[in-house]
N, C-alpha and C positions, 0 to 999 in steps of 0.2 A: 529573693527574687521570684521564686516559684509562688510563694504565698501572695506577693503583690499582684502577680499576674492573675491568680485565682480570684482575688478580691475585685480586681478591675473587671474580670469576666462576669462575675456575679452581679456587679453594679450595672454593667451594660445589659445583661439579660433582664434584670428587673426593669430597667428603663424601656427596653423594647416591648416588654409584656404589659406595661401600664397603658391603659386606653388614653387616647389623646384628649378625651373629654375631662379627665380627672384634674382636680386642682393641684398646684404644686404641693409637695410634701417633703419635709425634712425633720430629722431629729435634732437639728442644731439647737433649736429652742422649742418651747411648748407649741405644738400645732394648734392654732386657734380658729374657731368658726364663729361668726356673728349671725344672729337671727333676731330681727326686730322690725317694728314699723314705727314711723313717726306720725302721730295723729295731728300734729300741729303744722308741719311744713315738709317740703322736700329738703334734701340735704343741702347745706351751705358749704362753702369752700373749706371752712375749718373742720367740719364733720367728715368731709371726704378725706382730708389729710389724716385725720385721726384713724379712720377705717383702714386705709392702706398701710398705715404704720403698724396696725395690730394684726391684720389678717390678709390672706389671699383667697378667702372663701366666705361668702355671705349670702343670706337670703332675706328678702324684704317681706315682712308679714302683710297680712290683709289690713286694710284701712290705712295703708301707708300714703303719705303725701298731704294729709290734712286739708287745709283751705287752699293750698296752692294748685291742686288739681281736683277734678270732679271724681275721678276713679283711680283705684289702686293700680290698674294696668298702665295708666298714663304716667303716674308717679314713678312706678318701677322702671318704665322705659326711660324717663328723664334721668333718674339716678343711676341706672346701669351705665348710661353713656358717660356720666360724670366720673364714675368709678373707673371705667375702662380708659378714659382719657388720662386719669391720674396714674393708673398702673394697669396696663393691658393684661397682666398675668392673673389678675383677680378673677375668680369664677363667681358669677352672680346667678342666683336661682330665683325663679318666679314662683311665688307662693300660689298654689292652685289646689284648693280643697277638693277631694274626690267625692265627698258625700253631702256637704253642707253648702247650699246655694247662697253664699254671702252676697248681700246686695251692693257691695262696694266696688264691683267691677262693671264695666260697660256691657260685658257679655251676660250679666245676670240681672240687669235692670228689668223690672216687670217680668221676672222669670216665669212666674206661675201662669201669667196670661199668654206669654209668647210661646212657652213650651209646656203646656199642661200634661202632655204625655210623658215628659221627663220627670214628673214629680212622684215621689214615693208616697203611696196611698194605702189606706185600709182596704180590705176586700169590698167595702161598700162605696169606695171611691173618694173618701175624705182625705185631704192632705195630712201626712204625719209630720208634725213639727218636731224640732229638736227637743223642746220641752213644753209642758203645759202652759207656761206663761210666755212662750216665745212664738212668733209667727215666722220663724226661720224654717223654710222648707228644705227638704232633703231630696237627693237625687234617686231616681229609679235606676239602680245599677243594671237591672236585667233587661232594660230597653236597648236594643242594638243601636238605634239612632242616637240615643244619649251618649253611648260609648264613642260613637264617631264624632259627635259635637264636642264632647269634652276633650278628646285627644287632638282635635283640630286646634283648639286653643293652646294645648301643650306645645304643638308645633309652632304656633304664633309666638310663643315665648322666645324662641330663637329667631324666627324669620321676621317678626315685626317689632318685638320689644327689646331686642339686643341683649337678651340674657343667654346664659350657657346651659340652661335646663330648667327643671321644675323641682320644687319641694312639694311632693304629693302627700298632703295631710289626710288624716282620717281613713287610712287604708284598711284598718281593722275594725272600724266602727259598724259597718253595715251588718256584721254577723253577731252583734251583741244580742243576748237573749231577749231583751226588750223589743227590739225591732223584728226579730223572728216571730215573736208572739203577736205584735201589733199589725204587722204587714206582710212579711215574706211568707210566713207559714212554716210549720214544722217540716224538717227534712230539706230545707232550701239552702243549707250551708254550702254544699258542694257547688251548686249553681252560682252562688255568690262568689265563691273563691275563683271559679272559672271566669266570672265577669271581671273581677279585680285583676286577674292575670291578663285578660284581654285588654283592659284599659291601659295597662303598662306596655303591652306589646304594641298597641296602636300608637301610643304616645312616643315610644322609642322610634318607631318607623317614621313618624311625621317630624320628629325633631332631627333625625339624621344621625350619622355616626358620631358627631361632635356633641350631641345632646346628652345631658346628664340627668338621670332620674333618681332622686333620693326620696324614699317614702318614710312615713312615720307610722308604726314604730315596732320595736322588738323588745321592749323592757319587760322584766319579770314583775309579778305581783304576788303579794301574800294575802290569802283569803282563808278564813276559818282555820288559822294557825299553820297553814302550809303554803309553800310557794306553788301557786296553782299551775299544774302542768298544762292545762288547756290554754290559759292566758299566756303562759311563757312560750308556747309553741305556735300560737296563732299567727304571729307576724312572720314566722319562718317560711310560710307557704309562698311568700312573694319574693324571697331573697334572690332566687336565681333569675328573676325577671327584671331586677333593678340594678342600678350601679352602686347603691348604698342604702343605709338605713339610719334612722335617728332613734336613739334611746332618750326619749323626751323627758321622762320623769325618773331619771337615775337617782336613787336614794331619796325619793320624794313620793308623797301620797301613798298609793298602794305598793309602791316599790321601796318604801322606807323601812327596810329590814336588812340585817347583815346577810341573811341567806339570799336575798334578792340581789345584793351587790355581787356576791360570789357567783351566782347564776349568770348575771349580766357579763361579768368578766369572761366567763366561758363562752357566752354567746358572741361577744366581740371577737374572741379568738376564732370561733367557728366561721363568722362572717368574713374575717380577714383571710382565712384559709381559702375562701372562695374568691378572693381578690376584690372584696367589696369595701367601700368607704363606710366608716362608722362615725357617727356624730354622737357625742355623749353630752347631753344637756344637764349641767350640774347646778346646784343651788347652795346658798350659804349654809342653811340648815333646814330642818324639817318644818319650821314655822316661818321661815323667812321667804315669803312669796307674796305676790300681788293680791292674793285672796285674804291676807291677814290685814283687815281694815284698821285695827288698832296700831299695828306696826307701821302701816303706810301713812299714818298721820305725822310721822317724823319728817324732818326736812330731808331734802336730797343729800345734803352734806353729811347728816347723821347716818343715813342709810349707806352711803358710800363708805364712810369710815368703818361701819360694822361689817360690810361685805369684804373690805380689805383685810380686816382682822380675822375673818373666817375662811379665807380662800385656801389655806394650807390643807385642810382635811379633804374637801372635794377634789382639789387638784391632785393630792396624793392618791386618792381613790382612782382618779382617771389614769394617772401614770402607772399604777400597779397593773391595770388591765389593758392599757393602750397597745395597739398593734400598728403596723404600717397603714397609713391613711386613716388613722383615728384622729379626731379633732375635738378639742375641748371648747365647750360653750358654757359661759358662766354669767348669770344675771339672776334677778328675782322676778322676772316677768318677760313680756313679749314686746314691750314698748321701749322706745329710745330712752326715756327717763327712768326706766326700771333697771338701770345699771348696765345697759347694753354697750355703751361706748367708753366705759372705764378702761384705762390702760394700766394694767397691773405690772409692777416691776418683775414679777415672776415670769411674765411672758417673754422677757428679754434676757433671762439668765441662761448661761450655757447648759444644755442638757446632755447632748451626745447620744450615741446609739445605745440601746439597751444591751446589757451583757448577757441577757437570757430572759426567761420567763419569770413570772412571780413565784415566790416560794411561801409555803405556809410553815410558820415556825414550829407548830406542834398541832397534831390532830385534835388535841384537847382544848385548844384556844382558838381565837379568831385574829391572830397576829400574822400579817403578811409583809414580805419585804421584796424589794426589787432594786437592782443596781443598774445605773446608767453610767456612761463614761464620765460625766461631770456631776452626778447627783446620786445619792442613796435615799431610797424611799422606804418608810416604815409606817404601817397602818395597823391600828387595833380597832376592828369593826365592832367589837363588843362594847368598848369604852368610848368609841367615836373620837379617837384622838389620832394624830398623825404627826410625822416629822419628815421634812425634806432637807437633807444635808447637801446644800449646794457647794460644790468644791471650788468654784470660781465665781 
C-alpha cells in the first residue's frame, strides 16, 4: 500500500511539473514523432487518419502543400486544422528556419527586396548565399529588427496558423567557420550565440505559455578521427532557452560512428535531466537516405520493404538511449514519399516503462543492453546489429 501511494505521488508530481505545451508521452508503446512535407498536395482524409494513428507529435516541413496552396504557411494552417479536428491531443509544429530565407512562405516572398537590411552580407555588402550555385539568401542574425520580425512569425504560428509551436531549424548554422570567415568576422561567435538565444526568448514570449519551441540540433560528429568536442557542445548553448531539441542525423553522415551514438545517448540523458523534449531522427542505414540517387531509383514499394527490414537496429539504438519525452522519427528523407507515413508494427507493440538506464556489457566491447517492462533490447554498435525481444 505504501509503495502504491509512493508511485501515485511520483506520477502526480511528474504530471504537475510537465509544461502544458508538451505533447502527450507514454512508455506504453514506442513514442513516435513525424516530420515531413508533401510537395504534391495538402493532407487528404486517409493521410490524416494515418497520422493520428501513428503519433501525437508532428512537424510539417518547408514546401508543404504542393499545388494546393501557394505558400507553406497556408498549407500548414490548413493541415493543422485537419489534424486537430481528427485528434485535438496532437501537437503540431510550424517549420520556421532561423537562418535560411526559404521562398516558400508568404513572409519571405521577395525577401531580399522587402528586407535588404535583414540579409546576411559580406563586409562589402554582397549577399552571402547558402552555396555558390544557390541564390538562397541567409538571415542577418545580428540585426535586432530581424530578430523582432522572425519572432513575430513564430508567434503567428500559434495565433494565426493554429499550430502549437515551432520547429526552429538551423540554430547552429550561423557559427560555422565558413560564415565566420565570409561575413561575421573573427571573434563574432559570442555575439551570434547571444542573438540565437534572443531569437528563442522573443519567440517564446510571442507564442505564449502554450507555445512549444524545438530547435535543431544537438547531434555529435566525428572529424579527423575524433568526436569533435566543439561540434558536440555547440547546440548545448541553446538548450536552456528551448523546450526541446532534435538530433537530426543520429547515426548518419558525420554522426555515423559508434562513438557518436554513445555521445548522443549521454546528451539525450543530459537534456532529459533538464526536462527537455528530445527528438531522435533515425535512418535505415548509413547509405539509405534521399541523397543516394541510385537507391532512390527503386520503387516506393521496394524502399518501404527495405526500410521495414532494417528498422530493428535504429529502433534499438533509440530505445537504448531514450528518456522521458524522447520521440523516435524514422524515414529516409523529409518528404511524405520518403517513408514518412509508413506505419510499422513495432510502433504498436507493448513496451512498458524502462527498468533502468542502459548498461555496457564490457568496457572492451560496444555491446549495450536495456530492459523495459515488455521488451529487452540488445545492441552491438561495433557490428551494427541489434535485437529487440518483445515479450508480448
